[in-house]
N, C-alpha and C positions, 0 to 999 in steps of 0.2 A: 469608490476607493477600494483598491484591491487589498486583500489580506491573505497572508500565508495560511492562516488557520481559519479563514472564513469559509469553512467547508459546509456544504449542504449534506446533512445526515439524512439520508432518504431510506425509505423502506424498499428493499429489493423485492420485486414481484416474484411470486413462486413460479418456478420453471416447471410447467407440466410436461408430462410425457408427450411425445409426438403422437398425433392422431393416427390411428391405423388406416392404411390405404384400403380403398374399396375395390381391391383387385380380386378376381375370382380365385377361389381356393384351388391350388394346384392338385391335380389328380395323380396318384401313383401309377406307374406303368401297369397296363393291363386292366385298369379300372373301367367300369361301364361308362359309356358316353350317354348323352341325352337321348340317343335313339335306341337305347337298350342293348347295343352291341358293344363288344369289348374292343378297345383301341389298343391292341397289342403293339408293343414297341420292340423292334428287332435291334438290340444294341450292337449285334455283331456286324451290322451294315455300316457302322461309323468307322471311318478310316482312322488309324492311329495318329496320323499327322494332324487331322482335324481336331481330335481330342486334345492333343498337346497344345494346339493353338488356342483352344478354348480355355484351358487351364492357364496358359500364359496371359491371356487377356484378363482373366479374373485377377491374377496377381498384379497386373499392371494397374488396374482400376482400384484395387484395395487400398485403403488409407495406410500410410506408412506408420509403423509403430514407433512412437517417440523413444529415443534412447534415454535411459536413466541417467540423470545428471550425476557425474562422479564428483565427490568432494575434493576440492583443491587443498592439498596439505598445507600450503602457505596461508590460505584464507582461514582454515581451521585453527592453525597455530595463532594467527593474529587475533582472531575473535576470542580465543581462550585468554590471551594476554590482556585484551581490553576488558574482558569480564573480571579479571583479577584486579585491574586498576580501579574498576567501578564498584567493587563489592561493598565498600564502606560509604558509598555516596548517599547522602541524604538530601542535600540541596545544592544548587549552584545558580549563580546569577551572572549575566554577561550583557554587554552592549551588543546590539546587532545592527547591521545595515542590510536592507532587503532591496534587491534590484529586480523589478518586474519588466519582462519584455513580452508584449502581446503582438505577434505578427499579423493577426487578423485585423486589428484596428490600428496597426502601425504605431503603437504606443509604447513608451518606455518611461518608467517612473522609479524613484528611489524613496525609500522610507527608512526612518531610523527610530530606535527606541531601546527598551530594556527587556531582557528575557529573565524570567524567574522559573525555576524548576523545583519541584518537591517530590520526593519519593518516601512514602511512609506506609506502615502496616496498619490496615484497618480491617476489622472483622476477620482476622486470620489470614489475610492475603495482602500482597504488596500492591499499592495503588500509586499512580503517578499523576501529577498535575503540572500543567504548563500555563504560564501567563505571559502575554506579549503586551507591553505598554508602548503603544506607538506615540511618538512625540513629534515627529516631523514627517510630512508637511502638515498633518492634522493629528489631533489628539484622539486616541481611542484605545480601547482595551479588548483583547480577545483572550479568553481563558478556556483551555481544553481540560476536561475532567473525564474520568471513566464513565460518567453518566451523560455527557454531552458537551455542548459548546455554549459559552456565554459571550455575548458581544455587547459592547457599550460604547456610545459616542456621546459627545457633549450635548447633543440636541435630544437625547433620550431622558426620560424620567425614570424608566425601569430598563434593566438590561434585557436584551433579546435572548431567549433560551431555546436552543435546538437540541432536544433529547437525542441521545444515541439510540439507533435502532438495531445495532449489531454489536455483539460483544467483542468483536475483533477490531472495531474502528479505533479505539484508543491504543490498543496494542500495536497496530500498524504504524501509527504516528510515533509513539514513544520509542519504538524499537530503533528508529533512525536517529534517536538522540542518545539513549543510555542503556539499551538492552541488546548487546551483541548476540545473545542466544536467540532472541526473538527475531533477529534479522533473518536467520535461516528458516524460520517458520513461514515467513511471508514473502521472502525474496530469493531469487537466485543471486548469490553473492559472488562477485568476481573481483580480482584486483583491478584497480583503475590504472590504465596505461599512463605512464609518466607521473603517477601519484606517489604519495609517501608510503611509509610502511603500513599505516592504518587508513589507506584510501581505498574505497570500494565503489564498484558500479552495481546498482541494485535493479533487478528486473522483477516486477510483481509476479507472484505465482497465480493468484486468484483474480477473477473478474472484479471482485469487490475491492481488492487492493489497487487494481488498475483504475478504479474510479477516482483515486486520489492522484495518481500520476502514472505515466507510462513507463518511465524509468527515472532513476535518480543517481546522484553521486554524493558521497559523504566522505569528509576527511575528519579523523579524530586526532587529537593531540597525542604525540608519543609520550609526553611527560605526564599528563593528567588523565588521558583517556576521554576527555570531554570533546564534544563536537566543535570543530573550527569552521567548517563550511558545509552547507547543505544545498544542493541544487536539484530542483524538480523540473522535469519536462512533462507537461500535461498532454492529454490526448488531442486537445485543440491547438497545440503548438505553443501554448504559453510557457515561458521559461522563467523560473523564479529561483533566485540564488540568495541565500542568507549567509553572511559572514559574521562570526562572533569574536569579540575581543574583550579584554579586561575581565576574564572569567574569575569568579571567586567561588571556592569550593566550601561547602557546608557552612555557609553564612546563615545567620538567624533571619527568619522571615516572619512577618506578622501572622498570627494564628488565623485570621480571616482573609488572608491575601488571595485565596483561591475560591472564595465564596461569592455568591451573587450579592449578598448584603453589602459587601465592600464596594460595589459599583454604584449603589443607589446614591442619588444626590442628597446631601445633607440639608435639612430644612433651614 
């Protein structure tokens, strides 16, 4: 059964430096060769046209220097406005409908349930928690916390715990919900063609962010600043769209709503 937040938190392998090539060390002009004689090079014999061609060839083969992405004033303004709308946000709940399309297996499925979100200050910093209570077609719970992911289904006696291995993993996901400032840290943010005032297209900046999805679209409510639609396109072609409705802002939530203990079966 597919889950939007059924993410595999994996340890990224350390990327070592490329191994040095075993090429012979280049000798400077006029240096002794293996036979003890000097291999003098007469630079004046090179024709100017040949030298220019060599330089041109080097420039052609050199990798292009990426242009620095310029901030879009409209996007900057919209993100600032969203941040102002969300500054007093503590909790929100909403109904959700999730549509999964998997072209590889030619499969399409719909899931429904309830979303709960909490933002609170712990140990001097802001922490966020997300809980998805899936109700149709099967019951299950997925909770995303700064420390990892909790998954629980009715056939489990204990929740499955997947610890986060990277400090950015939670920030990457939460930013697509309620952190406009964090969007710019993890994504290239552009206006969505044909979208609303707060509709954006997101392209991950880092390889780690791309492990979640290759690109995304997100719509925020102009009235509340809360997310209304989130679409993810994954590298394997999977297309996941969540739509939120009946959102309630700053509703009271049980104290243990985001704890593993709340998922354990009662005796």
